PAZAPA-4460 file (N, C-alpha, C; in steps of 0.05 Angstrom, whole numbers, plus 32768, in hexadecimal, padded with zeros to 4 digits):
% residues 321
    n_x    n_y    n_z   ca_x   ca_y   ca_z    c_x    c_y    c_z   seq   type   mol
   80C5   88A0   7DDC   80BC   8888   7DCE   80B0   8875   7DE3     1      M     A
   80A2   8861   7DDA   8096   884D   7DEA   808D   8838   7DD6     2      D     A
   8094   881E   7DD9   8090   880E   7DC1   8083   87F3   7DC4     3      C     A
   806D   87F0   7DB5   8060   87D6   7DB3   805F   87CF   7D96     4      L     A
   8060   87B5   7D8F   805E   87AD   7D74   804C   8795   7D71     5      K     A
   803D   8795   7D5B   802D   877D   7D56   803D   8769   7D47     6      T     A
   8034   8751   7D46   8044   873C   7D39   8031   8729   7D2B     7      R     A
   803C   871A   7D18   802D   8705   7D0A   8041   86EF   7D04     8      V     A
   8039   86D6   7D03   804B   86C0   7CFC   8048   86BA   7CDF     9      S     A
   805F   86B7   7CD1   805F   86AF   7CB5   8072   8698   7CB1    10      I     A
   806E   8689   7C9C   8081   8674   7C94   8091   867E   7C7D    11      Y     A
   80AB   867F   7C7F   80BB   868A   7C6A   80CF   8676   7C5E    12      N     A
   80CA   865C   7C63   80DB   8648   7C57   80F0   863D   7C69    13      G     A
   80F5   864C   7C7F   810A   8642   7C91   8101   8643   7CAE    14      W     A
   80EA   864C   7CB4   80E0   864C   7CD0   80CA   8660   7CD4    15      G     A
   80C0   8661   7CEC   80AB   8673   7CF3   80B7   868B   7D02    16      V     A
   80B1   86A3   7CF9   80BC   86BB   7D05   80A7   86CF   7D0A    17      N     A
   80AD   86E2   7D1C   809B   86F8   7D21   80A1   870E   7D0C    18      D     A
   808C   8719   7D01   808F   872F   7CEE   8080   8747   7CF8    19      V     A
   808D   875E   7CF9   8080   8776   7D02   806D   8781   7CED    20      T     A
   8054   8786   7CF4   8041   8792   7CE2   803C   87AF   7CE9    21      L     A
   8035   87B5   7D02   802F   87D0   7D0A   8041   87D7   7D22    22      I     A
   8050   87ED   7D20   805F   87F4   7D37   8055   880D   7D43    23      S     A
   805D   8810   7D5C   8056   8829   7D69   806C   8832   7D7C    24      E     A
   807F   8822   7D7F   8095   882A   7D90   80AE   881F   7D84    25      N     A
   80C3   8822   7D93   80DA   8815   7D89   80DA   87F8   7D94    26      R     A
   80E3   87EA   7D82   80E3   87CE   7D8A   80EB   87CB   7DA7    27      M     A
   80EA   87BF   7DA3   8101   87C1   7DC9   8104   87BB   7DCA    28      A     A
   81E5   8718   7E8A   81FC   870F   7E7A   81FD   86F1   7E7B    29      N     A
   81FC   86ED   7E5F   81F7   86D0   7E5C   820E   86C4   7E4D    30      H     A
   8217   86AD   7E57   822C   869E   7E48   8222   8682   7E45    31      S     A
   8220   8679   7E2C   8217   865E   7E27   822C   864A   7E32    32      L     A
   8221   8634   7E3D   8233   8622   7E4C   8241   860E   7E3A    33      K     A
   8236   860B   7E22   8244   85F7   7E11   825A   8604   7E01    34      F     A
   826A   85F4   7DF2   8282   85FD   7DE5   827F   8613   7DD2    35      G     A
   8295   8620   7DCC   8295   8639   7DBC   828A   8633   7DA0    36      K     A
   8292   861D   7D94   8289   8617   7D79   826B   8613   7D77    37      R     A
   8260   8604   7D8A   8244   85FF   7D8B   8235   8618   7D91    38      L     A
   8240   8628   7DA3   8234   8642   7DAA   8232   8654   7D92    39      R     A
   8248   8657   7D83   8248   8668   7D6B   8235   865E   7D56    40      E     A
   8233   8644   7D53   8220   8639   7D3F   8203   863F   7D47    41      K     A
   81FD   863C   7D61   81E2   8641   7D6A   81DB   865E   7D67    42      R     A
   81ED   8670   7D6F   81E8   868C   7D6D   81E4   8695   7D50    43      V     A
   81F5   868A   7D3E   81F2   8691   7D22   81D7   8689   7D17    44      A     A
   81CD   8671   7D1F   81B3   8668   7D16   819D   8679   7D23    45      M     A
   81A0   867F   7D3C   818C   868E   7D4A   8189   86AB   7D40    46      E     A
   819E   86B7   7D37   819E   86D3   7D30   8197   86D9   7D13    47      L     A
   818C   86C5   7D05   8180   86CB   7CEB   8165   86D9   7CF0    48      S     A
   815C   86E9   7CDD   8144   86F8   7CE2   8138   8703   7CC8    49      G     A
   8126   8716   7CCB   8119   8721   7CB3   810E   873C   7CBA    50      L     A
   8105   874A   7CA5   80FB   8765   7CA9   80DC   8765   7CA7    51      D     A
   80D0   877C   7CAB   80B3   877E   7CAB   80A7   877A   7C8F    52      S     A
   80B8   8779   7C7A   80AE   8773   7C60   80B2   8756   7C58    53      D     A
   80BD   8746   7C6B   80C1   872A   7C66   80DC   8722   7C5B    54      G     A
   80EE   8735   7C57   8109   872F   7C4D   8119   8720   7C62    55      K     A
   8126   870B   7C5A   8135   86FA   7C6D   8152   8702   7C6D    56      V     A
   815E   8702   7C85   817A   8707   7C89   8186   86EE   7C97    57      F     A
   819D   86E5   7C8D   81A8   86CC   7C99   81B4   86D2   7CB4    58      K     A
   81BB   86EB   7CB9   81C5   86F2   7CD4   81C3   8710   7CD8    59      N     A
   81C7   8718   7CF1   81C4   8734   7CF8   81D9   8745   7CEA    60      A     A
   81F1   873A   7CE6   8207   8749   7CD9   81FE   8752   7CBD    61      E     A
   81F1   8740   7CAE   81E8   8747   7C93   81D3   875D   7C94    62      D     A
   81C1   875B   7CA7   81AD   876F   7CAA   81B9   878B   7CB0    63      M     A
   81CB   878C   7CC4   81D7   87A5   7CCB   81E9   87B0   7CB4    64      W     A
   81F6   879E   7CA5   8206   87A7   7C8E   81F4   87B5   7C7A    65      R     A
   81DC   87AB   7C76   81CA   87B7   7C63   81BF   87D2   7C6E    66      E     A
   81BA   87D3   7C88   81AE   87EB   7C93   81C2   8802   7C98    67      Q     A
   81D9   87FC   7CA2   81EC   8811   7CA9   8207   880F   7C9C    68      I     A
   820A   87FC   7C8A   8223   87F9   7C7B   8239   87EB   7C8A    69      G     A
   824F   87E6   7C7C   8266   87D9   7C88   8271   87EC   7C9D    70      E     A
   8277   87E0   7CB4   8283   87EF   7CCB   8272   8807   7CD4    71      E     A
   8258   8806   7CCE   8247   881C   7CD7   824D   8836   7CC9    72      G     A
   8249   8838   7CAF   824F   8851   7CA0   8240   8868   7CAD    73      E     A
   824E   887E   7CB3   8241   8894   7CC2   8227   889F   7CB6    74      P     A
   8227   88A2   7C9B   820F   88AE   7C8F   81F7   889B   7C8F    75      H     A
   81FD   8880   7C8C   81E7   886D   7C8D   81DD   8869   7CA9    76      K     A
   81EF   8869   7CBD   81E6   8867   7CD8   81D6   887F   7CE1    77      K     A
   81DF   8897   7CD8   81D0   88AF   7CDF   81B4   88AE   7CD3    78      A     A
   81B2   88A3   7CBB   8198   88A1   7CAE   8186   888E   7CBD    79      Q     A
   8192   8877   7CC7   8183   8864   7CD7   8176   8872   7CEF    80      W     A
   8185   8881   7CFE   817B   888F   7D15   8168   88A6   7D0E    81      Y     A
   816E   88B4   7CF9   815E   88CA   7CF1   8142   88C1   7CE9    82      R     A
   8140   88AB   7CDB   8126   88A0   7CD2   8116   8895   7CEA    83      E     A
   8124   888A   7CFE   8117   8881   7D16   8109   8897   7D25    84      G     A
   8118   88AD   7D29   810D   88C4   7D38   80F7   88D1   7D27    85      V     A
   80FB   88D2   7D0D   80E7   88DE   7CFB   80CC   88CF   7CFD    86      S     A
   80CD   88B4   7D00   80B5   88A5   7D03   80A6   88AE   7D1C    87      Y     A
   80B4   88B0   7D32   80A7   88B7   7D4B   809E   88D4   7D4C    88      W     A
   80AB   88E5   7D3D   80A2   8901   7D3C   8086   8903   7D30    89      E     A
   807D   88EF   7D21   8063   88EF   7D15   804E   88E1   7D26    90      G     A
   8055   88D8   7D3E   8043   88CA   7D4F   8037   88DC   7D65    91      V     A
   801E   88D9   7D6A   8010   88E9   7D7E   801B   88E5   7D9A    92      E     A
   801E   88FA   7DA9   8029   88F9   7DC4   8013   88F1   7DD8    93      A     A
   800B   88D8   7DD7   7FF7   88CD   7DE9   7FFE   88B0   7DEF    94      S     A
   7FF1   88A4   7E03   7FF5   8888   7E09   7FEF   8877   7DF1    95      D     A
   7FD9   887D   7DE3   7FD2   886D   7DCC   7FE6   8871   7DB6    96      D     A
   7FF0   8889   7DB3   8004   888E   7D9F   801E   887F   7DA3    97      G     A
   8029   8882   7DBB   8043   8876   7DC1   8041   8857   7DC4    98      V     A
   8029   884E   7DC9   8024   8831   7DCC   8018   8825   7DB2    99      L     A
   801A   8833   7D9C   8012   8828   7D82   7FF6   8820   7D80   100      G     A
   7FE4   8830   7D8D   7FC8   882A   7D8C   7FBF   8816   7DA2   101      G     A
   7FD2   880E   7DB2   7FCC   87FB   7DC8   7FCE   8808   7DE3   102      F     A
   7FC3   8821   7DE5   7FC4   882F   7DFF   7FB7   881F   7E15   103      G     A
   7FA5   880D   7E0E   7F97   87FD   7E22   7FAA   87EB   7E32   104      K     A
   7FC3   87E6   7E29   7FD5   87D4   7E37   7FE5   87E3   7E4C   105      V     A
   7FE1   87FD   7E4E   7FF1   880D   7E61   7FF0   8802   7E7D   106      N     A
   7FD8   87FD   7E87   7FD5   87F4   7EA3   7FE2   87D9   7EA7   107      D     A
   7FDF   87C7   7E94   7FEC   87AC   7E97   800A   87AE   7E96   108      V     A
   8014   87C0   7E85   8031   87C4   7E82   803C   87CF   7E9D   109      D     A
   802F   87E3   7EA8   8039   87EF   7EC0   8038   87DB   7ED8   110      I     A
   8022   87CC   7EDA   8020   87B8   7EEF   8036   87A3   7EED   111      K     A
   803C   879A   7ED5   8051   8786   7ED1   806C   8792   7ED9   112      G     A
   8071   87AB   7ED1   808A   87B8   7ED7   808D   87BD   7EF5   113      S     A
   8077   87C5   7F02   8078   87CB   7F1E   807E   87B2   7F2F   114      E     A
   8072   879B   7F27   8077   8782   7F36   8095   877B   7F33   115      A     A
   80A0   877E   7F1B   80BC   8778   7F17   80CE   878B   7F27   116      F     A
   80C7   87A4   7F27   80D7   87B8   7F35   80D6   87B4   7F53   117      L     A
   80BF   87AE   7F5D   80BC   87AA   7F7A   80CE   8794   7F84   118      Q     A
   80CF   877E   7F75   80E0   8768   7F7C   80FD   8770   7F7D   119      N     A
   8105   877F   7F69   8121   8789   7F67   8127   879C   7F7D   120      L     A
   8115   87AD   7F84   8119   87C0   7F9A   811F   87B1   7FB4   121      F     A
   810F   879D   7FBA   8113   878E   7FD2   812E   8780   7FD4   122      F     A
   8137   8775   7FBD   8150   8767   7FBC   8168   8779   7FBA   123      E     A
   8166   878F   7FAB   817D   87A0   7FA6   8180   87B7   7FBA   124      R     A
   8169   87C1   7FC3   8169   87D9   7FD4   815E   87D3   7FF0   125      F     A
   815E   87BA   7FF8   8152   87B3   8012   815E   87C2   8029   126      N     A
   8178   87C8   8027   8186   87D6   803E   8185   87F4   803C   127      N     A
   8178   87FE   8027   8177   881B   8023   8165   8828   8038   128      A     A
   816E   883D   8043   815E   884C   8057   8149   885C   8048   129      A     A
   8134   8863   8055   811F   8873   8048   8129   888E   8040   130      R     A
   813E   8897   804D   8149   88B1   8046   815B   88B1   802E   131      T     A
   8162   889A   8023   8172   8898   800B   8164   88A6   7FF4   132      D     A
   8173   88B5   7FE4   8168   88C3   7FCD   816C   88B2   7FB4   133      H     A
   8156   88A6   7FAB   8157   8893   7F94   8151   88A2   7F7A   134      L     A
   8162   889C   7F66   8160   88AA   7F4C   815E   8895   7F35   135      V     A
   814D   889A   7F22   8149   8888   7F0B   814C   8898   7EF1   136      A     A
   8153   888A   7EDC   8153   8896   7EC1   8140   8886   7EB0   137      L     A
   812D   8894   7EA3   8119   8887   7E91   8122   888C   7E75   138      D     A
   812D   8877   7E68   8138   8879   7E4D   8122   8874   7E38   139      C     A
   8121   8884   7E24   810B   8882   7E10   80F1   8888   7E1E   140      G     A
   80F0   889D   7E2E   80DA   88A2   7E40   80C0   88A9   7E32   141      S     A
   80C1   88B1   7E18   80A9   88B8   7E0A   809B   88CF   7E18   142      G     A
   8081   88CC   7E1D   8071   88E1   7E2A   8072   88E0   7E48   143      I     A
   8084   88D0   7E53   8087   88CD   7E70   8074   88B9   7E7D   144      G     A
   8069   88A7   7E6C   8056   8894   7E76   8060   8883   7E8D   145      R     A
   8078   8878   7E8A   8083   8866   7E9F   808C   8876   7EB7   146      I     A
   8098   888E   7EB2   80A0   889F   7EC9   8087   88A6   7EDA   147      T     A
   8072   88AF   7ECD   805A   88B9   7EDB   804C   88A3   7EE9   148      K     A
   8049   888B   7EDD   8039   8876   7EE8   8049   8863   7EFA   149      N     A
   8063   8864   7EF9   8073   8851   7F09   808B   885D   7F16   150      L     A
   809E   8866   7F07   80B9   886D   7F12   80B7   8884   7F27   151      L     A
   80A7   8898   7F22   80A7   88AF   7F34   809C   88A7   7F50   152      I     A
   808F   8891   7F52   8085   8887   7F6C   809A   8879   7F7C   153      R     A
   80AF   886F   7F6F   80C4   8860   7F7C   80DE   886F   7F7F   154      Y     A
   80E1   8884   7F6F   80FB   8893   7F6F   80F6   88B0   7F76   155      F     A
   8109   88BB   7F84   8107   88D7   7F8C   810A   88EA   7F74   156      N     A
   811B   88E2   7F61   811E   88F1   7F48   811E   88DD   7F31   157      E     A
   8112   88E6   7F1B   8113   88D7   7F02   811B   88EA   7EEC   158      V     A
   8130   88E3   7EDE   8138   88F1   7EC6   812C   88E4   7EAD   159      D     A
   8123   88F3   7E9A   8117   88E8   7E82   8129   88ED   7E6A   160      L     A
   812D   88D9   7E59   813E   88DA   7E42   812E   88D2   7E29   161      L     A
   812B   88E5   7E16   8119   88E0   7DFF   8122   88F1   7DE8   162      E     A
   8127   88E6   7DD0   8130   88F6   7DB9   811A   8904   7DAA   163      P     A
   8101   88FD   7DAF   80EB   890A   7DA0   80E0   8921   7DB0   164      V     A
   80E4   8939   7DA6   80DF   8951   7DB6   80C2   8955   7DBF   165      S     A
   80AF   894E   7DAD   8093   8953   7DB5   8089   893E   7DC9   166      H     A
   8096   8927   7DCA   8090   8914   7DE0   809B   891F   7DFA   167      F     A
   80B3   8929   7DFA   80BF   8933   7E12   80B0   894C   7E1D   168      L     A
   80A6   895D   7E0A   8096   8974   7E12   807C   896A   7E20   169      D     A
   8070   8955   7E15   8057   894A   7E21   805D   893E   7E3D   170      A     A
   8074   8932   7E40   807C   8926   7E59   8080   893C   7E6E   171      A     A
   808E   8951   7E66   8093   8968   7E78   8079   8974   7E82   172      R     A
   8066   8978   7E70   804C   8983   7E78   803C   8970   7E89   173      E     A
   803C   8957   7E82   802D   8944   7E92   8038   8941   7EAE   174      S     A
   8052   893F   7EB0   805E   893B   7ECA   805E   8954   7EDB   175      L     A
   805C   896C   7ECF   805A   8985   7EDE   803F   8986   7EEC   176      A     A
   802B   8978   7EE1   8010   8978   7EED   800C   895F   7EFE   177      N     A
   8021   894F   7F01   801E   8936   7F10   8034   8936   7F26   178      H     A
   802C   893D   7F3E   803F   893E   7F54   803B   8926   7F66   179      V     A
   804E   8913   7F66   804B   88FC   7F77   804E   8904   7F94   180      A     A
   8062   8914   7F99   8067   891F   7FB4   807D   8934   7FB1   181      S     A
   8083   8942   7FC7   8098   8956   7FC6   80B3   894A   7FC2   182      D     A
   80B5   8930   7FC9   80D0   8923   7FC7   80D2   8910   7FB0   183      T     A
   80BE   890E   7F9F   80BE   88FD   7F88   80B7   890D   7F6F   184      H     A
   80CA   8911   7F5D   80C5   8923   7F47   80D5   891C   7F2E   185      K     A
   80CB   8926   7F17   80DB   8924   7EFE   80EF   893B   7EFF   186      A     A
   8108   8935   7EFB   811D   8949   7EFF   8128   8955   7EE6   187      A     A
   8132   8944   7ED3   813E   894F   7EBB   8131   8942   7EA2   188      N     A
   8130   8951   7E8D   8124   8947   7E74   813A   894B   7E5E   189      F     A
   8145   8934   7E55   815B   8935   7E41   8150   892D   7E26   190      F     A
   8151   8940   7E13   8149   893A   7DF8   8162   8932   7DE8   191      C     A
   816A   8919   7DED   8183   890F   7DE2   817E   88F2   7DD9   192      V     A
   8188   88E9   7DC2   8186   88CD   7DBA   8196   88BB   7DCD   193      P     A
   818C   88A3   7DD0   8198   8890   7DE2   81B5   888B   7DDB   194      L     A
   81BB   8889   7DC1   81D6   8882   7DB8   81EA   8899   7DBC   195      Q     A
   81E0   88B1   7DC3   81F1   88C8   7DC8   81F3   88D0   7DE6   196      E     A
   81E4   88C2   7DF7   81E2   88CA   7E12   81F6   88BD   7E24   197      F     A
   8202   88CC   7E36   8215   88C2   7E4A   820B   88CC   7E65   198      T     A
   8203   88BB   7E78   81F9   88C5   7E92   8210   88CE   7EA3   199      P     A
   8209   88DF   7EB7   821D   88E7   7ECB   8226   88CF   7EDB   200      D     A
   823F   88CE   7EE2   8249   88B6   7EF0   823C   88B3   7F0B   201      A     A
   8234   889A   7F11   822A   8893   7F2C   8210   88A1   7F34   202      G     A
   81FF   88A8   7F21   81E8   88B8   7F27   81CF   88A7   7F2C   203      K     A
   81CC   8891   7F1F   81B2   8883   7F1E   81B2   8869   7F2E   204      Y     A
   819C   8864   7F3C   8197   884B   7F49   818C   8837   7F34   205      D     A
   817B   8840   7F23   8170   882F   7F0E   816F   883F   7EF3   206      V     A
   8177   8832   7EDE   8174   883D   7EC3   815F   882B   7EB5   207      I     A
   8148   8836   7EAF   8132   8827   7EA4   8131   882C   7E85   208      W     A
   8131   8817   7E76   8133   8819   7E59   811C   8808   7E4D   209      I     A
   8107   8815   7E43   80F0   8806   7E3A   80E8   880E   7E1E   210      Q     A
   80E6   87FA   7E0C   80DD   87FE   7DF1   80EB   8814   7DE2   211      W     A
   8105   8814   7DE4   8115   8828   7DD4   812F   881C   7DCB   212      C     A
   8139   8807   7DD7   8154   87FD   7DD1   8155   87F1   7DB5   213      I     A
   813D   87EA   7DAA   813C   87DF   7D8F   8144   87F2   7D7A   214      G     A
   8145   880C   7D80   814E   8820   7D6D   816C   8822   7D6B   215      H     A
   817A   8815   7D7D   8198   8816   7D7D   81A3   87FF   7D6D   216      L     A
   81B8   8805   7D5E   81C7   87EF   7D51   81D5   87DF   7D67   217      T     A
   81DE   87C7   7D61   81EB   87B7   7D75   8203   87C5   7D82   218      D     A
   8214   87D1   7D72   822C   87DE   7D7D   8224   87F6   7D8F   219      D     A
   8210   8805   7D87   8208   881C   7D97   81FA   8813   7DB0   220      D     A
   81EC   87FC   7DAF   81E0   87F1   7DC8   81F5   87EA   7DDC   221      L     A
   820A   87DC   7DD2   8220   87D4   7DE4   822E   87ED   7DEF   222      V     A
   8233   8801   7DDE   8240   8819   7DE6   822F   8828   7DFB   223      S     A
   8215   8829   7DF7   8204   8837   7E0A   8205   882A   7E25   224      F     A
   8202   8810   7E27   8203   8802   7E41   821E   8805   7E4F   225      F     A
   8233   8805   7E3F   824E   8808   7E4B   8251   8824   7E58   226      K     A
   8246   8838   7E4A   8247   8853   7E55   8234   8856   7E6D   227      R     A
   821D   884A   7E6A   8208   884E   7E7E   820F   883F   7E98   228      A     A
   821F   882A   7E97   8228   881C   7EAF   8235   882F   7EC2   229      K     A
   8244   8842   7EB8   8251   8855   7EC9   823E   8869   7ED6   230      N     A
   8225   886A   7ECB   8211   887B   7ED7   8202   886F   7EEE   231      G     A
   8207   8856   7EF4   81F9   8848   7F0A   8208   884C   7F24   232      L     A
   81F8   884F   7F39   8204   884F   7F54   820C   8832   7F5B   233      K     A
   821C   882E   7F6F   8222   8813   7F79   8208   8805   7F80   234      P     A
   8204   87ED   7F76   81EC   87DE   7F7B   81D5   87E4   7F68   235      G     A
   81DA   87F9   7F56   81C5   8800   7F43   81C3   87EC   7F2C   236      G     A
   81AE   87EE   7F1C   81AA   87DA   7F07   8199   87E6   7EF0   237      F     A
   819A   87D9   7EDA   8189   87DF   7EC3   8170   87CE   7EC4   238      F     A
   815A   87DA   7EBA   8143   87C9   7EB2   813E   87CE   7E95   239      V     A
   813F   87B9   7E85   813A   87BA   7E69   8120   87AB   7E64   240      L     A
   810C   87B8   7E58   80F2   87AC   7E52   80EE   87AF   7E34   241      K     A
   80EC   8798   7E26   80EC   879A   7E09   80DB   8784   7DFC   242      E     A
   80D3   878A   7DE3   80C7   8775   7DD2   80DB   8760   7DCB   243      N     A
   80D2   8747   7DC9   80E4   8731   7DC5   80DA   8721   7DAC   244      I     A
   80EC   871D   7D99   80E6   870C   7D82   80E8   86EE   7D8A   245      A     A
   80D9   86DD   7D7D   80DB   86C0   7D84   80F7   86B5   7D7F   246      R     A
   8103   86BF   7D6A   811F   86B7   7D64   812B   86CC   7D52   247      S     A
   8146   86CE   7D54   8154   86E1   7D43   814C   86FE   7D47   248      G     A
   8140   870A   7D32   8139   8726   7D34   8124   872C   7D1F   249      F     A
   8116   8742   7D23   8103   874D   7D0F   8109   876B   7D0C   250      V     A
   8110   8773   7CF4   8116   878F   7CEE   80FC   879D   7CE5   251      L     A
   80F6   87B4   7CF1   80DF   87C4   7CEA   80E9   87DA   7CD7   252      D     A
   80E1   87D8   7CBE   80EA   87EB   7CAA   80DC   8807   7CAD   253      N     A
   80C6   8808   7CBB   80B8   8821   7CBE   80C3   8833   7CD3   254      E     A
   80C8   8828   7CEB   80D2   883A   7D01   80EF   8836   7D06   255      D     A
   80FD   8826   7CF5   811A   8822   7CF7   8122   8817   7D13   256      R     A
   8118   87FF   7D19   811E   87F3   7D32   8120   87D5   7D2E   257      S     A
   812B   87C7   7D41   812F   87AA   7D3F   8125   879D   7D59   258      I     A
   8114   8788   7D56   810C   8778   7D6C   811E   8760   7D6D   259      T     A
   812C   875D   7D84   8140   8747   7D87   8134   8730   7D97   260      R     A
   813F   8719   7D94   8137   8702   7DA4   8145   8702   7DBF   261      S     A
   813D   86F1   7DD1   8149   86EF   7DEB   8167   86E8   7DE8   262      D     A
   816E   86D5   7DD7   8189   86CD   7DD4   819A   86E4   7DC8   263      L     A
   818F   86F3   7DB5   819C   870A   7DA9   81A3   871E   7DBF   264      Y     A
   818F   8724   7DD0   8195   8736   7DE7   81AB   872C   7DF9   265      F     A
   81AA   8713   7DFF   81BE   8707   7E11   81DA   8709   7E06   266      K     A
   81DD   8706   7DEC   81F7   8709   7DE0   8200   8726   7DE3   267      E     A
   81EE   8739   7DDF   81F6   8755   7DE2   81FC   875C   7DFF   268      L     A
   81EC   8751   7E12   81F2   8756   7E2E   820E   874D   7E35   269      F     A
   8216   8736   7E2A   8231   872C   7E2F   8246   873F   7E25   270      S     A
   8242   874B   7E0D   8254   875E   7E02   8255   8778   7E13   271      R     A
   823F   877E   7E21   823E   8796   7E32   824B   8791   7E4D   272      C     A
   8251   8778   7E54   825B   8772   7E6E   8246   8773   7E83   273      G     A
   822D   876C   7E7B   8216   876D   7E8D   820C   8751   7E93   274      L     A
   8201   874D   7EAA   81F6   8733   7EB3   81D8   8737   7EB8   275      H     A
   81C9   8722   7EB2   81AC   8722   7EB8   81A8   871B   7ED5   276      I     A
   819F   872E   7EE5   819A   8729   7F01   817F   871C   7F04   277      Y     A
   816C   8724   7EF4   8151   8719   7EF5   8143   871F   7EDB   278      K     A
   8131   870E   7ED2   8121   8713   7EBA   8105   8709   7EBE   279      S     A
   80F2   8714   7EAF   80D6   870C   7EB2   80C7   8713   7E98   280      K     A
   80B5   8702   7E90   80A4   8707   7E79   808D   8719   7E81   281      D     A
   8086   872C   7E71   806E   873D   7E75   8056   872C   7E6E   282      Q     A
   8042   872B   7E7F   8029   871C   7E7A   8012   872F   7E75   283      K     A
   7FFE   8725   7E67   7FE5   8733   7E64   7FE2   8745   7E4C   284      G     A
   7FF6   8744   7E3A   7FF4   8754   7E21   7FE4   8745   7E0C   285      F     A
   7FD7   8753   7DFA   7FC9   8746   7DE4   7FDB   8733   7DD4   286      P     A
   7FD0   871E   7DCA   7FE0   8709   7DBC   7FED   8714   7DA2   287      E     A
   7FE1   8728   7D96   7FEC   8732   7D7D   8006   8742   7D81   288      E     A
   800D   8749   7D9A   8025   8758   7D9F   803D   8745   7DA3   289      L     A
   8055   874F   7D9D   806D   8740   7DA4   806D   873A   7DC2   290      F     A
   807A   8724   7DC8   8080   871E   7DE4   8091   8735   7DEF   291      A     A
   808F   873B   7E09   809E   8750   7E16   80AC   8744   7E2F   292      V     A
   80C5   874A   7E32   80D5   873F   7E48   80E3   8755   7E58   293      K     A
   80E5   8751   7E72   80F3   8764   7E83   810D   8758   7E8D   294      M     A
   8123   8766   7E8B   813D   875D   7E95   8147   8772   7EAA   295      Y     A
   8151   8768   7EC1   8160   8778   7ED3   817D   8771   7ECF   296      A     A
   818E   8785   7EC8   81A9   8781   7EC0   81BC   878F   7ED3   297      L     A
   81D2   8781   7EDA   81E6   878D   7EEC   8202   8787   7EE0   298      T     A
   8215   8797   7EE8   8230   8793   7EDF   823F   877F   7EF1   299      S     A
   8233   8779   7F08   823F   8765   7F1A   8231   874A   7F16   300      D     A
   8241   8735   7F1A   8236   871A   7F17   8221   8715   7F2E   301      M     A
   8208   870E   7F26   81F4   8709   7F3B   81FC   86F4   7F4F   302      P     A
   81F6   86F9   7F68   81FB   86E5   7F7D   81E2   86D5   7F81   303      K     A
   81E5   86BD   7F8B   81CE   86AD   7F91   81BF   86BA   7FA8   304      K     A
   81A5   86BC   7FA4   8194   86C9   7FB9   8189   86B3   7FCB   305      V     A
   818E   86B6   7FE5   8182   86A3   7FF9   8169   86B1   8004   306      H     A
   8153   86A4   7FFE   8139   86B0   8006   8135   86AD   8025   307      K     A
   8133   86C4   8031   812D   86C4   804E   8117   86D8   8053   308      T     A
   8107   86D3   8067   80F1   86E5   806D   80FC   86FD   807D   309      R     A
   80F7   8714   8073   8101   872C   8081   80EF   8732   8098   310      S     A
   80FB   8737   80AF   80EC   873D   80C7   80E4   875B   80C8   311      K     A
   80F0   876B   80B8   80E9   8787   80B7   80EA   8792   809B   312      T     A
   80D7   87A3   8095   80D6   87AF   807B   80DA   87CD   807D   313      R     A
   80E2   87D6   8095   80E4   87F2   809B   80F8   8801   808A   314      A     A
   810C   87F3   8081   8122   87FF   8072   811E   87FF   8054   315      N     A
   8107   87F4   804B   8102   87F4   802E   80FD   8810   8024   316      R     A
   8105   8816   800B   8102   8831   8000   80E5   883A   8001   317      P     A
   80E0   8853   8005   80C5   885E   8005   80B9   885C   7FEA   318      G     A
   809F   8856   7FE8   8090   8854   7FCF   8077   8865   7FD2   319      I     A
   8073   8876   7FBE   805B   8887   7FBF   8044   8877   7FB3   320      I     A
   802E   8873   7FC2   8018   8863   7FB8   8009   8872   7FA2   321      P     A
***
């Protein structure tokens, strides 16, 4: 999978919200400082939303109750995920396909991600020797677009995780013909849904999750991150890059995904025991698309960074140009 969504603003009697019209991907730790009562009131107001047909939900709980039943009824939840994968099984395995007809944004997307990743590399892996073996996991990898254009140049090994088999087949073929170097390669291809995947303990320096988390229910999102935390090496981190609703959420009835607001995500990060180390808005996308935001997430509380000029860059991880 790989997901971009168009948006339009409508007035529905209670505010202006983003409504999904055309999708092509899956939609995709913060503690409020004021008192608990005010916090709960604000969150409740913020998490109202609507679906792509304009139906209004007063809160996320009502929406999920309608979609997957009380307490996540197994058959209804299975249907939610089955319909999501089924949507993507009908999408062409190409940049234009996985980017919903917006294949032209690939270069801008990769440049924005690379700038974000480079900054994180310098701060998180500054003491890593060039001989360190760096490993990444590309979640919702689709046809391997992000691995091929970005991750394989920074990591010695990249594992790809994708539930749509023809996307993963295309990724395997594309990456077999794309050799960054003898020491930078795609290693494993997992055809497994995100909600069912558990990484090997302590394997990854970075777990990259782009335009796929919107297919997970809130509980499964939290469960995934809690499992995946154990898959990070000491000092490792997540990068989540996703579409962002202006407020609350927007449910896409076609591809069975949800676009969450920044506050919605922050509430879920808190439940996961994750902290925002750094975040950045993606720039340069067409105005008709949802806003896109990048989060670097860690399980440890971020420390204040004192900016100092490094006298040597010799120990920075190797990057394949």
